[in-house]
C-alpha positions as MATLAB code, in Angstrom:
seq = 'XXXXXXXXXXXXXXXXXXXXXXXXXXXXXXXXXXXXXXXXXXXXXXXXXXXXXXXXXXXXXXXXXXXXXXXXXXXXXXXXXXXXXXXXXXXXXXXXXXXXXXXXXXXXXXXXXXXXXXXXXXXXXXXXXXXXXXXXXXXXXXXXXXXXXXXXXXXXXXXXXXXXXXXXXXXXXXXXXXXXXXXXXXXXXXXXXXXXXXXXXXXXXXXXXXXXXXXXXXXXXXXXXXXXXXXXXXXXXXXXXXXXXXXXXXXXXXXXXXXXXXXXXXXXXXXXXXXXXXXXXXXXXXXXXXXXXXXXXXXXXXXXXXXXXXXXXXXXXXXXXXXXXXXXXXXXXXXXXXXXXXXXXXXXXXXX';
ca = [
      61.639  -18.914  -30.159;
      60.647  -22.590  -30.711;
      61.507  -25.433  -28.389;
      64.324  -26.540  -30.493;
      65.910  -23.165  -31.003;
      65.633  -22.516  -27.101;
      67.297  -25.650  -26.300;
      69.934  -24.819  -29.035;
      70.542  -21.424  -27.350;
      71.068  -23.055  -24.032;
      73.761  -25.408  -25.304;
      75.606  -22.412  -26.921;
      75.351  -20.212  -24.026;
      76.272  -22.941  -21.453;
      79.306  -22.889  -19.033;
      81.723  -23.392  -22.056;
      80.830  -20.399  -23.701;
      80.890  -18.406  -20.162;
      84.484  -19.917  -19.820;
      85.337  -18.788  -23.208;
      84.087  -15.234  -22.586;
      85.931  -15.108  -19.385;
      89.356  -16.298  -20.926;
      88.887  -13.528  -23.820;
      88.305  -10.604  -21.180;
      91.212  -12.050  -19.019;
      93.499  -11.851  -22.157;
      92.571   -8.449  -22.853;
      92.904   -7.560  -19.488;
      96.781   -8.198  -19.658;
      97.673   -5.955  -22.574;
      98.378   -2.865  -20.371;
     100.447   -4.893  -17.976;
     102.502   -6.867  -20.483;
     103.272   -3.534  -22.769;
     103.937   -1.302  -19.882;
     107.560   -2.810  -19.380;
     108.120   -1.832  -23.136;
     106.972    1.763  -22.665;
     109.345    2.114  -19.267;
     112.487    0.611  -21.577;
     112.032    3.506  -23.865;
     109.639    2.299  -26.674;
     107.270    4.682  -27.889;
     103.488    3.829  -28.130;
     103.206    3.921  -31.737;
     106.010    0.997  -31.890;
     104.184   -1.094  -29.353;
     100.678   -0.554  -30.668;
     102.130   -1.127  -34.388;
     103.851   -4.484  -33.493;
     100.818   -5.738  -31.659;
      98.320   -5.203  -33.987;
     100.565   -6.437  -36.857;
     101.247   -9.487  -34.945;
      97.642  -10.220  -34.163;
      96.681   -9.548  -37.901;
      99.139  -12.173  -38.758;
      98.017  -14.697  -36.336;
      94.287  -14.060  -37.375;
      95.058  -14.217  -41.304;
      94.582  -17.910  -41.742;
      91.383  -18.238  -39.472;
      89.850  -15.282  -41.429;
      90.374  -16.810  -44.771;
      89.230  -20.276  -43.455;
      85.938  -18.505  -42.342;
      85.502  -16.676  -45.469;
      86.125  -19.798  -47.654;
      83.737  -21.754  -45.538;
      81.093  -18.973  -45.414;
      80.534  -16.610  -48.176;
      83.542  -17.916  -50.337;
      86.640  -16.001  -50.706;
      85.460  -13.727  -53.634;
      82.167  -13.024  -52.270;
      83.900  -12.416  -48.830;
      86.033   -9.666  -49.942;
      83.299   -8.182  -52.010;
      81.341   -7.758  -48.697;
      84.409   -6.260  -47.192;
      84.709   -3.699  -50.035;
      80.914   -2.945  -49.717;
      81.520   -2.079  -45.904;
      84.671   -0.328  -46.828;
      83.489    2.830  -44.865;
      82.812    1.170  -41.410;
      85.824   -0.988  -42.027;
      88.101    1.896  -42.273;
      86.817    4.203  -39.692;
      86.820    1.316  -37.556;
      90.366    0.292  -38.238;
      91.823    4.068  -38.097;
      89.675    5.188  -34.911;
      88.670    1.992  -32.949;
      91.651   -0.185  -33.553;
      94.913    2.120  -34.113;
      93.521    5.372  -32.434;
      92.016    3.713  -29.391;
      95.194    1.595  -28.500;
      97.689    4.533  -29.400;
      95.985    6.786  -26.924;
      95.487    3.790  -24.189;
      99.156    3.073  -24.342;
     100.053    6.801  -24.342;
      97.948    7.027  -21.164;
      99.600    4.076  -19.365;
     103.038    5.858  -19.872;
     101.939    8.415  -17.452;
      98.959    6.787  -15.243;
      98.284    3.493  -13.841;
      96.969    0.608  -16.112;
      93.547    0.102  -14.204;
      92.930    3.955  -14.034;
      93.412    4.308  -17.871;
      91.120    1.253  -18.211;
      88.380    2.744  -16.160;
      88.535    6.323  -17.665;
      88.215    4.606  -21.066;
      85.414    2.553  -19.913;
      83.437    5.590  -19.164;
      82.458    5.853  -23.074;
      79.002    4.374  -22.810;
      78.509    7.742  -20.296;
      79.543   10.036  -23.358;
      77.179    8.084  -25.725;
      74.275    8.540  -23.391;
      74.781   12.359  -23.075;
      75.469   12.653  -26.867;
      72.289   10.786  -27.714;
      70.266   12.591  -24.925;
      71.453   16.178  -26.466;
      70.461   14.822  -29.749;
      67.388   13.047  -29.479;
      66.133   15.267  -26.546;
      64.485   12.331  -24.961;
      65.371   11.865  -21.371;
      66.977    8.248  -20.450;
      65.113    5.897  -18.001;
      65.902    6.547  -14.344;
      67.920    3.615  -13.884;
      70.295    4.660  -16.881;
      70.720    8.064  -15.173;
      71.377    6.576  -11.959;
      74.180    4.399  -13.650;
      75.538    7.554  -15.349;
      75.453    9.665  -12.016;
      77.340    6.704  -10.139;
      79.853    6.151  -12.844;
      80.608   10.281  -12.840;
      80.955   10.200   -9.062;
      83.341    7.259   -9.289;
      85.513    9.040  -12.154;
      85.910   11.991   -9.415;
      87.017    9.709   -6.763;
      89.284    7.752   -9.261;
      91.229   10.921  -10.585;
      91.302   12.313   -7.137;
      89.387   15.591   -7.889;
      89.805   16.483   -4.035;
      93.569   16.545   -4.522;
      93.954   13.369   -2.718;
      95.501   11.553   -5.626;
      97.939   13.241   -7.952;
      97.869   12.074  -11.766;
      99.259   13.301  -14.572;
      96.804   15.324  -16.564;
      97.974   14.285  -20.019;
      97.800   10.739  -19.103;
      93.908   11.513  -18.092;
      93.720   13.168  -21.711;
      94.920   10.224  -23.537;
      92.629    7.884  -21.592;
      89.767   10.308  -22.338;
      90.432   10.389  -26.029;
      90.903    6.583  -25.918;
      87.169    6.623  -24.362;
      86.223    8.433  -27.558;
      87.677    5.649  -29.650;
      85.605    3.117  -27.634;
      82.584    4.839  -28.113;
      83.101    4.825  -31.815;
      83.331    1.118  -31.438;
      80.043    0.723  -29.792;
      78.623    2.889  -32.551;
      79.789    0.862  -35.355;
      79.181   -2.231  -33.701;
      75.449   -1.245  -33.291;
      74.916   -0.910  -37.155;
      72.885   -3.405  -39.265;
      74.655   -6.501  -40.215;
      76.455   -6.029  -43.643;
      77.098   -9.704  -43.977;
      81.253   -9.421  -43.086;
      81.978  -12.576  -40.755;
      83.392  -11.380  -37.578;
      86.695  -12.952  -37.946;
      87.216  -11.421  -41.140;
      86.166   -8.072  -39.884;
      88.561   -8.296  -36.976;
      91.439   -9.144  -39.220;
      90.638   -6.430  -41.897;
      90.464   -3.760  -39.196;
      93.621   -4.779  -37.660;
      95.442   -4.933  -40.772;
      94.096   -1.390  -41.622;
      95.141   -0.188  -38.253;
      98.693   -1.559  -38.653;
      98.960    0.046  -42.087;
      97.830    3.410  -41.120;
     100.159    3.271  -38.044;
     103.136    2.091  -40.081;
     102.377    4.662  -42.694;
     102.590    7.663  -40.074;
     105.679    6.411  -38.322;
     107.301    6.155  -41.752;
     106.796    9.732  -42.775;
     107.710   10.702  -38.952;
     104.053   11.881  -38.223;
     104.194    9.693  -35.215;
     107.323    8.976  -33.208;
     109.122    5.791  -33.322;
     111.339    4.485  -30.626;
     112.192    0.615  -30.096;
     115.222    0.181  -28.652;
     116.513   -3.476  -28.860;
     117.299   -3.654  -24.887;
     116.076   -6.412  -22.497;
     113.072   -5.525  -20.280;
     112.172   -6.099  -16.899;
     109.048   -8.701  -17.589;
     107.401  -11.094  -14.949;
     110.021  -10.368  -12.358;
     112.843  -11.190  -14.749;
     114.920   -9.641  -17.579;
     113.813  -10.898  -21.098;
     114.533   -9.859  -24.526;
     112.153   -7.040  -25.935;
     110.442   -9.527  -28.394;
     108.999  -11.744  -25.454;
     106.464   -8.963  -24.307;
     105.964   -8.205  -27.902;
     104.824  -11.561  -28.722;
     102.985  -12.019  -25.741;
     100.851   -8.722  -26.263;
     100.320   -9.651  -29.874;
      99.348  -13.400  -29.454;
      97.841  -13.423  -26.083;
      96.469   -9.901  -25.305;
      95.107   -9.387  -28.996;
      94.956  -12.557  -31.519;
      93.778  -15.092  -28.882;
      91.484  -12.476  -27.010;
      89.931  -11.606  -30.256;
      89.473  -15.173  -31.501;
      87.956  -16.379  -28.127;
      85.929  -13.139  -27.872;
      84.139  -13.588  -31.287;
      83.516  -17.366  -30.203;
      81.956  -16.090  -27.055;
      79.908  -13.501  -28.557;
      78.558  -15.852  -31.132;
      77.487  -18.318  -28.326;
      76.187  -15.810  -25.797;
      74.817  -13.196  -27.919;
      76.072   -9.208  -27.916;
      74.355   -8.093  -24.710;
      75.558  -10.904  -22.444;
      78.885  -10.913  -23.925;
      79.114   -7.266  -23.365;
      79.164   -7.487  -19.809;
      82.548   -9.473  -19.922;
      84.069   -6.220  -21.047;
      83.674   -5.064  -17.485;
      85.511   -7.915  -16.368;
      88.319   -7.016  -18.580;
      88.580   -3.810  -16.475;
      88.709   -5.684  -13.141;
      91.436   -8.189  -14.541;
      93.380   -5.037  -15.797;
      93.266   -3.453  -12.532;
      94.029   -6.672  -10.401;
      96.865   -7.918  -12.903;
      98.686   -4.623  -12.912;
      98.557   -4.607   -9.194;
      99.966   -7.966   -8.952;
     102.577   -7.715  -11.477;
     103.266   -3.994  -11.634;
     102.599   -3.184   -8.041;
     100.051   -0.426   -9.259;
      97.759   -0.805   -6.197;
      94.766    1.728   -5.776;
      94.117    3.726   -2.776;
      90.997    3.061   -1.099;
      89.195    5.945   -2.623;
      90.062    5.034   -6.005;
      88.641    1.414   -5.271;
      85.509    2.870   -4.012;
      85.256    5.031   -7.307;
      86.259    2.053   -9.442;
      83.354   -0.056   -7.949;
      81.085    3.114   -8.758;
      82.199    3.164  -12.283;
      81.639   -0.484  -12.873;
      78.120   -0.533  -11.316;
      77.212    2.554  -13.072;
      78.309    1.062  -16.568;
      76.582   -2.239  -15.822;
      73.545   -0.126  -15.372;
      73.494    1.750  -18.705;
      73.996   -1.260  -20.799;
      71.654   -0.664  -23.585;
      69.047   -3.316  -24.077;
      69.138   -5.382  -27.310;
      66.882   -3.839  -29.886;
      63.728   -5.602  -30.771;
      63.205   -6.477  -34.097;
      59.418   -6.239  -35.407;
      58.029   -9.436  -36.377;
      57.729   -9.715  -40.195;
      54.631  -11.014  -41.984;
      54.511  -14.870  -41.995;
      55.131  -16.191  -45.615;
      54.903  -19.803  -46.831;
      58.260  -21.555  -45.907;
      59.833  -21.858  -49.249;
      63.225  -22.543  -47.875;
      64.461  -25.350  -45.555;
      62.633  -25.205  -42.018;
      64.269  -25.085  -38.660;
      67.258  -23.110  -39.615;
      68.271  -20.445  -37.035;
      68.847  -16.736  -38.336;
      72.057  -15.388  -37.271;
      71.944  -12.723  -34.494;
      71.877   -9.056  -35.780;
      75.128   -7.161  -34.787;
      77.532  -10.265  -34.321;
      79.606   -9.099  -36.970;
      80.970   -6.521  -34.801;
      83.591   -7.290  -32.156;
      82.437   -8.938  -29.070;
      83.206   -6.343  -26.440;
      85.474   -3.402  -25.915;
      89.693   -2.257  -25.289;
      91.814   -2.427  -25.178;
      88.736   -2.047  -27.916;
      89.883   -0.247  -26.322;
      91.593   -4.688  -28.781;
      89.522   -1.631  -28.616;
      89.758   -1.347  -25.118;
      93.181   -2.268  -23.481;
];
């Protein structure tokens, strides 16, 4: 990297970028706490998820169109989306709709923080899958991280019987982890040229459409009673938490997360996904009173530490042959992989 590029990267990845990434992670971390009062008031998970991602898709519509217009152009932008239709469709169905549906189904039965911790074990599953597939043993540090995370999981779910949890809630959170793993896999594919904001809007729209269709034909249960809910210590109309989870926990979180990923790079931004888990645990404890037992806190620390250890290094691109500079010099190429979402949950939007 030249001196000019190094200084540019330093500016782009400075305190402002870290602040934006923190705001994104904290916003994602509020989703479970905001949505749980709706679920406790009789709302079904499909209804909450549908309105959440539909509201976020509507909020991101204008920013996505602006990005397409200023970038490749509207016509070319939609052609790029169409060419990437398989990745976009799979992402929208599984990483967006499926992951959130299972996450909200999980927090109906188990605390928000525990659901997030289980969901964020997705990298462990990917590690084991790649180990079996390639038959190549991971590095010692990676194996140590996996071991710590698995021990932490046993402490969190109370394998010794010290903690009683709903098995179905644990199952839903585990399925959400599969959706998060799909998010990681699709986020690692080569850049197909779809701008990140347009990708987020398209996948949210697809996720909302799929959930709406399945609910309309009664494949998914739908319940959305128009009652007041206990939210932030007061009785509020149902649409207040719906708007909050759509705009704050989804649209704003995605918008700031995409900006942070562009400024920090995918690897550094991915660590802020761990901050989402911490935020989810702390916020649900403060607002919902879902405190963890001491043994679960120890398990949570082990899970977060283990996942941090197994974060993959960015793939190094082989240097290409130097050719005469036909085009303008000094331009900085975009980072590979930044077309994908910046971090996981609730991708589990993917993560929580």
